[in-house]
C-alpha positions as CSV (number, residue, x, y, z in Angstrom):
1,X,-7.8,-5.2,16.8
2,X,-5.4,-6.3,14.1
3,X,-2.2,-4.1,14.3
4,X,-2.5,-3.1,10.6
5,X,-6.0,-1.8,11.2
6,X,-5.0,0.0,14.4
7,X,-2.1,1.7,12.6
8,X,-4.4,2.6,9.7
9,X,-7.0,4.1,12.0
10,X,-4.3,6.1,13.8
11,X,-2.7,7.2,10.6
12,X,-6.0,8.7,9.4
13,X,-6.3,10.5,12.7
14,X,-2.8,11.9,12.4
15,X,-3.5,13.1,8.9
16,X,-6.4,15.1,10.0
17,X,-8.6,13.9,7.1
18,X,-12.3,13.7,7.5
19,X,-13.5,10.0,7.5
20,X,-16.1,10.9,4.9
21,X,-13.3,11.8,2.4
22,X,-11.5,8.4,2.9
23,X,-12.5,5.4,0.8
24,X,-10.9,1.9,1.2
25,X,-10.8,-0.6,-1.7
26,X,-9.5,-4.0,-0.9
27,X,-9.0,-7.4,-2.5
28,X,-8.3,-8.7,1.0
29,X,-11.3,-9.8,3.1
30,X,-12.2,-7.5,6.0
31,X,-14.8,-8.5,8.7
32,X,-17.8,-6.2,8.6
33,X,-17.3,-5.3,12.2
34,X,-13.8,-4.0,11.4
35,X,-15.2,-1.7,8.7
36,X,-17.8,-0.3,11.0
37,X,-15.1,0.5,13.6
38,X,-12.9,2.3,11.1
39,X,-15.9,4.4,9.9
40,X,-15.0,4.8,6.2
41,X,-16.7,3.7,3.0
42,X,-15.4,0.3,1.9
43,X,-15.4,-1.7,-1.3
44,X,-14.3,-5.3,-1.4
45,X,-13.3,-6.3,-5.0
46,X,-12.0,-9.3,-6.9
47,X,-8.4,-10.3,-6.3
48,X,-5.9,-8.0,-8.1
49,X,-8.5,-5.3,-9.0
50,X,-8.3,-2.9,-6.0
51,X,-6.0,-0.3,-7.7
52,X,-8.1,-0.3,-10.9
53,X,-11.3,0.1,-8.9
54,X,-9.7,2.8,-6.8
55,X,-8.6,4.7,-9.9
56,X,-12.2,4.8,-11.1
57,X,-13.4,6.2,-7.7
58,X,-10.7,8.9,-7.8
59,X,-11.6,10.0,-11.4
60,X,-15.3,9.9,-10.5
61,X,-14.8,12.1,-7.4
62,X,-11.3,13.8,-7.2
63,X,-12.0,15.0,-3.7
64,X,-11.8,11.5,-2.3
65,X,-8.7,10.0,-0.7
66,X,-8.4,6.5,-2.0
67,X,-6.6,3.7,-0.1
68,X,-6.2,0.4,-1.8
69,X,-5.3,-2.7,0.3
70,X,-3.8,-5.4,-1.8
71,X,-2.2,-8.7,-1.2
72,X,1.4,-9.6,-2.0
73,X,0.5,-11.5,-5.1
74,X,1.2,-8.6,-7.4
75,X,1.2,-10.8,-10.4
76,X,-2.6,-10.4,-10.0
77,X,-3.1,-6.7,-10.7
78,X,0.6,-5.9,-10.9
79,X,0.1,-4.1,-14.2
80,X,-2.4,-1.7,-12.4
81,X,0.3,-0.9,-9.9
82,X,2.8,-0.2,-12.7
83,X,0.6,2.2,-14.6
84,X,-0.8,3.9,-11.6
85,X,2.8,4.7,-10.6
86,X,3.6,5.9,-14.2
87,X,0.6,8.2,-14.2
88,X,1.1,9.3,-10.5
89,X,-2.5,8.5,-9.7
90,X,-3.3,10.1,-6.3
91,X,-3.8,7.0,-4.2
92,X,-2.2,5.2,-1.2
93,X,-1.6,1.5,-1.8
94,X,-1.0,-0.7,1.3
95,X,0.5,-4.0,0.2
96,X,0.0,-6.6,2.9
97,X,2.7,-9.1,2.4
98,X,2.1,-12.4,4.1
99,X,5.0,-14.4,2.8
100,X,6.9,-16.8,5.1
101,X,10.6,-17.1,5.0
102,X,12.1,-20.1,6.9
103,X,15.0,-18.0,8.0
104,X,16.1,-14.4,8.2
105,X,19.7,-13.2,8.5
106,X,20.7,-16.9,9.0
107,X,18.3,-17.4,11.9
108,X,15.6,-20.1,11.6
109,X,12.0,-18.9,12.0
110,X,10.3,-20.2,15.2
111,X,7.5,-21.9,13.3
112,X,6.3,-22.3,9.8
113,X,2.8,-23.6,9.2
114,X,2.6,-26.9,7.3
115,X,0.0,-25.1,5.1
116,X,2.9,-23.6,3.3
117,X,4.5,-25.7,0.6
118,X,8.2,-26.5,0.9
119,X,8.5,-25.1,-2.6
120,X,6.6,-21.9,-2.0
121,X,9.6,-19.6,-1.5
122,X,12.1,-20.8,-4.0
123,X,11.3,-17.9,-6.4
124,X,12.6,-14.4,-5.6
125,X,9.9,-12.2,-4.4
126,X,9.2,-8.7,-5.6
127,X,11.2,-5.9,-4.0
128,X,7.9,-4.0,-3.6
129,X,9.3,-0.6,-2.6
130,X,11.8,-0.6,-5.5
131,X,9.1,-1.8,-8.0
132,X,6.9,1.1,-6.9
133,X,9.7,3.6,-6.9
134,X,10.8,2.5,-10.4
135,X,7.3,3.0,-11.7
136,X,7.1,6.5,-10.4
137,X,5.7,6.4,-6.9
138,X,6.4,9.6,-5.0
139,X,6.4,7.8,-1.6
140,X,7.5,4.3,-0.6
141,X,7.9,2.6,2.8
142,X,8.1,-0.8,4.4
143,X,7.3,-1.8,8.0
144,X,6.3,-5.0,9.8
145,X,2.8,-5.0,11.2
146,X,4.4,-4.8,14.6
147,X,5.9,-1.3,13.8
148,X,2.5,0.2,14.6
149,X,3.7,3.7,15.4
150,X,6.0,3.9,12.4
151,X,3.3,2.5,10.2
152,X,0.7,5.0,11.4
153,X,3.2,7.9,10.8
154,X,3.9,6.6,7.2
155,X,0.2,6.3,6.5
156,X,-0.4,9.9,7.7
157,X,2.6,11.0,5.5
158,X,1.3,9.2,2.5
159,X,-2.2,10.5,2.9
160,X,-0.8,14.0,2.8
161,X,0.9,13.4,-0.5
162,X,-0.6,14.3,-3.9
163,X,0.4,11.3,-5.9
164,X,1.0,7.6,-5.9
165,X,2.2,6.1,-2.6
166,X,3.0,2.5,-1.7
167,X,3.6,1.1,1.8
168,X,4.5,-2.6,2.2
169,X,3.5,-4.2,5.4
170,X,4.9,-7.6,6.4
171,X,2.2,-9.6,8.2
172,X,2.8,-13.3,8.0
173,X,-0.4,-15.3,8.0
174,X,-1.1,-18.9,9.1
175,X,-2.0,-19.9,5.5
176,X,-2.8,-18.5,2.1
177,X,-5.8,-16.3,1.3
178,X,-6.8,-15.5,4.8
179,X,-8.5,-12.3,5.9
180,X,-6.6,-9.4,7.2
181,X,-7.2,-10.4,10.8
182,X,-5.3,-13.7,10.4
183,X,-1.8,-12.9,11.6
184,X,0.8,-15.4,12.9
185,X,2.1,-13.3,15.8
186,X,5.0,-15.6,16.6
187,X,6.4,-15.1,13.1
188,X,5.5,-11.4,13.2
189,X,7.6,-11.0,16.3
190,X,10.4,-12.9,14.6
191,X,10.3,-10.5,11.6
192,X,10.2,-7.5,13.9
193,X,13.2,-8.6,15.9
194,X,15.1,-9.4,12.7
195,X,14.5,-6.1,11.0
196,X,16.6,-2.9,10.8
197,X,15.3,0.6,10.0
198,X,17.2,2.6,7.4
199,X,15.3,5.6,6.2
200,X,16.0,7.2,2.8
201,X,18.0,4.2,1.7
202,X,18.1,3.5,-2.1
203,X,15.2,1.1,-2.8
204,X,17.6,-1.1,-4.9
205,X,19.1,-2.1,-1.5
206,X,16.0,-3.2,0.4
207,X,15.4,-6.6,-1.3
208,X,14.3,-9.2,1.3
209,X,16.5,-12.2,1.4
210,X,17.1,-15.0,3.9
211,X,20.7,-13.9,4.4
212,X,20.1,-10.3,5.7
213,X,17.9,-8.6,8.2
214,X,14.7,-7.1,6.7
215,X,15.2,-3.4,5.9
216,X,12.3,-1.2,7.1
217,X,11.8,2.5,6.8
218,X,10.6,5.3,4.6
219,X,12.5,5.2,1.4
220,X,11.1,7.5,-1.3
221,X,9.6,11.0,-0.6
222,X,9.4,13.4,-3.5
223,X,6.9,15.7,-5.2
224,X,5.4,15.4,-8.7
225,X,2.2,16.6,-10.3
226,X,-0.6,14.1,-9.9
227,X,-2.4,12.6,-12.8
228,X,-5.6,14.7,-12.5
229,X,-3.5,17.9,-12.6
230,X,-1.6,16.9,-15.7
231,X,-4.8,15.6,-17.4
232,X,-6.5,19.0,-16.7
233,X,-3.5,21.0,-17.9
234,X,-3.1,19.0,-21.1
235,X,-6.7,18.9,-22.2
236,X,-7.3,22.5,-21.1
237,X,-4.5,23.6,-23.3
238,X,-5.9,21.7,-26.3
239,X,-9.6,22.3,-25.8
240,X,-9.6,25.7,-24.1
241,X,-13.0,26.9,-22.8
242,X,-14.7,23.8,-24.2
243,X,-12.9,21.6,-21.6
244,X,-14.6,20.9,-18.2
245,X,-11.7,19.9,-15.9
246,X,-12.0,17.0,-13.5
247,X,-13.0,18.4,-10.1
248,X,-13.9,21.8,-11.6
249,X,-16.0,23.8,-14.0
250,X,-15.3,25.0,-17.6
251,X,-14.0,28.5,-18.2
252,X,-17.4,29.5,-19.7
253,X,-19.4,28.8,-16.4
């Protein structure tokens, strides 16, 4: 099985959550057999809409644990990530980043597929953990897909949080727009060997560049009231007994 899916399955087990409470929303293709093996409800949505769709699911049923799998093209749906962080919507976002750098820390990558344009990496990529942290995420982390144990632990930790969590997973693919099972393991091993774990480091210092080793680890871990709590508190204060809180009943019932 794909190492990301293996880590995700193990993370759910470590969290102790019932599978019936976990819902996955993804704009990355998953094979139907993989979904059956995980054993959770799954929604495949249009590119860039996983977080927005997951928000609707959470508001519709606050008891659910929502996990949104998104690609690294956060220009599609990036605004949803920004505002979900600002609101502290209770959701785990797993950002599968399949970019390809031709070198890391001055060492040339072993292979780069000709499917990738020579001009595809001249723009600076998002520093995903810092973007999420700046927008208000209460938990951020980054691992390569080969850090299966660390990734599983991070997923378990994030699922235990009551707020917006973002985990970036580096999983180089052989070409653009592949499903989650398409991983270039030669490049993945290269990224793994050219990474260094630094937990609790300032997210401003974890930008990925070709000059330095990739910084992995758990970076942000804090507590803050999630969106539904603040929504219920504010509207309950204004409307009193007339207000029926999300996930609960009105004071008159």
